[in-house]
C-alpha positions in Angstrom: 38.1 9.9 -13.2 37.8 6.5 -14.9 39.1 4.8 -11.7 36.4 6.6 -9.8 33.5 5.6 -11.9 34.6 1.8 -11.9 34.6 2.0 -8.2 31.2 3.6 -7.7 28.5 1.2 -6.4 25.7 0.8 -9.0 22.2 1.8 -7.9 20.8 -1.0 -5.7 17.8 -3.1 -7.0 14.6 -2.4 -5.3 13.9 -5.4 -3.1 10.2 -6.5 -3.3 10.2 -7.1 0.5 11.4 -3.5 1.1 8.7 -2.4 -1.4 6.1 -4.5 0.4 7.0 -3.1 3.8 7.0 0.6 2.5 3.6 0.2 0.6 2.2 -1.4 3.6 3.3 1.5 5.8 2.2 4.3 3.4 -1.3 2.7 2.6 -1.8 2.3 6.3 -0.8 5.8 6.9 -3.3 7.2 4.3 -6.1 4.9 5.7 -5.5 6.3 9.2 -5.5 9.9 7.9 -8.8 9.4 6.1 -10.4 8.0 9.2 -8.8 10.9 11.3 -10.4 13.3 9.0 -13.8 11.7 9.7 -13.1 11.4 13.6 -12.5 7.7 13.7 -9.0 6.6 12.6 -9.7 2.9 12.5 -12.8 3.3 10.3 -11.4 1.8 7.2 -9.9 -1.3 9.1 -13.0 -1.9 11.1 -15.3 -1.6 7.9 -13.1 -4.1 6.2 -13.2 -6.5 9.2 -17.0 -6.2 9.4 -17.3 -7.2 5.6 -14.9 -10.0 6.3 -16.9 -11.4 9.3 -20.0 -11.1 7.3 -22.8 -12.8 9.3 -20.6 -14.2 11.9 -22.3 -14.5 15.3 -20.4 -12.3 17.7 -21.4 -10.6 20.9 -22.2 -6.9 20.2 -19.3 -6.0 22.7 -16.8 -8.0 20.8 -17.7 -6.9 17.3 -16.0 -3.6 16.9 -12.6 -4.9 18.4 -12.7 -8.1 16.5 -13.7 -6.4 13.3 -11.0 -3.8 13.7 -8.3 -6.4 14.4 -9.4 -8.6 11.6 -9.3 -5.5 9.2 -5.8 -4.7 10.4 -4.5 -8.3 9.8 -6.3 -8.2 6.4 -4.7 -4.9 5.4 -1.2 -6.2 6.6 -1.5 -9.3 4.5 -3.0 -8.0 1.5 -0.9 -4.6 1.4 2.3 -6.5 1.8 1.4 -9.0 -1.1 0.4 -5.9 -3.4 3.5 -4.1 -2.3 5.8 -7.0 -3.1 4.0 -7.3 -6.6 4.3 -3.5 -7.3 8.0 -3.7 -6.3 8.7 -6.5 -8.6 6.7 -4.8 -11.5 9.0 -1.5 -10.9 12.3 -3.3 -10.3 13.6 -3.5 -13.8 13.4 0.2 -14.4 16.0 3.0 -13.7 16.1 6.8 -13.5 13.2 8.7 -14.9 11.7 5.3 -16.3 11.5 4.1 -12.6 9.7 7.3 -11.5 7.3 6.9 -14.3 6.7 3.3 -13.5 6.2 3.9 -9.9 3.6 6.6 -10.8 1.7 4.5 -13.3 1.7 1.6 -11.1 0.6 3.4 -8.1 -2.3 5.3 -9.9 -3.4 2.0 -11.6 -3.4 0.3 -8.3 -5.4 3.0 -6.7 -8.0 3.1 -9.5 -8.2 -0.7 -9.3 -8.9 -0.2 -5.5 -11.4 2.5 -6.3 -13.5 0.6 -9.1 -12.6 -3.1 -9.6 -11.1 -4.8 -6.4 -14.0 -4.2 -4.0 -16.8 -5.6 -6.2 -14.6 -8.6 -7.2 -13.6 -9.5 -3.5 -16.4 -8.0 -1.7 -14.1 -6.0 0.7 -12.5 -2.7 0.6 -15.6 -0.6 -0.3 -14.7 2.0 2.5 -11.1 2.2 1.6 -11.2 4.5 -1.5 -14.6 6.0 -2.1 -13.8 8.6 -4.7 -11.1 10.0 -7.0 -10.3 12.6 -4.4 -9.1 9.7 -2.0 -7.4 7.8 -4.7 -5.1 10.6 -5.4 -3.4 10.9 -2.0 -3.3 7.1 -1.8 -1.6 6.9 -5.2 0.8 9.7 -4.2 1.8 7.8 -1.0 2.4 4.6 -2.9 4.4 6.5 -5.4 6.6 7.8 -2.8 6.9 4.5 -1.1 8.0 2.8 -4.4 10.5 5.7 -5.2 12.1 5.3 -1.8 12.4 1.5 -2.2 15.7 1.5 -4.2 17.4 3.7 -1.5 15.9 1.7 1.3 17.0 -1.5 -0.3 20.5 -0.4 -0.7 21.1 0.5 3.2 23.8 -1.5 4.5 25.2 -2.7 1.2 
């Protein structure tokens, strides 16, 4: 028995890059689902792009596509960075503590996206508009963080 325990691989450390990709994917999925529910899957991305473009002079025909593409690029960059930070913050924990850290970090990040980040940075007002939207967003991020150690250990 002792021999078996010494040969067992330790639980792999969550890699920030893996967490970043999983958080990016989970958050994009939730935003698409919110949009689908309202009949426009790209709504959150287009609204973010429009806020980023501000008063840019674009032809009316090009505005929706340009705003959507800019919103998608913005989401990819920002969600990747936030995902890496959430992955780093949850990395030291193991077991039940890891579960609690993932949950607390996800809920905190969701509430920041609801109340603090949009007014500070002037973008993201249409991402989370209520606590009812923050809950599935937080749950998706929690699952992404919980899967990160497993996904980080693949191939080791």
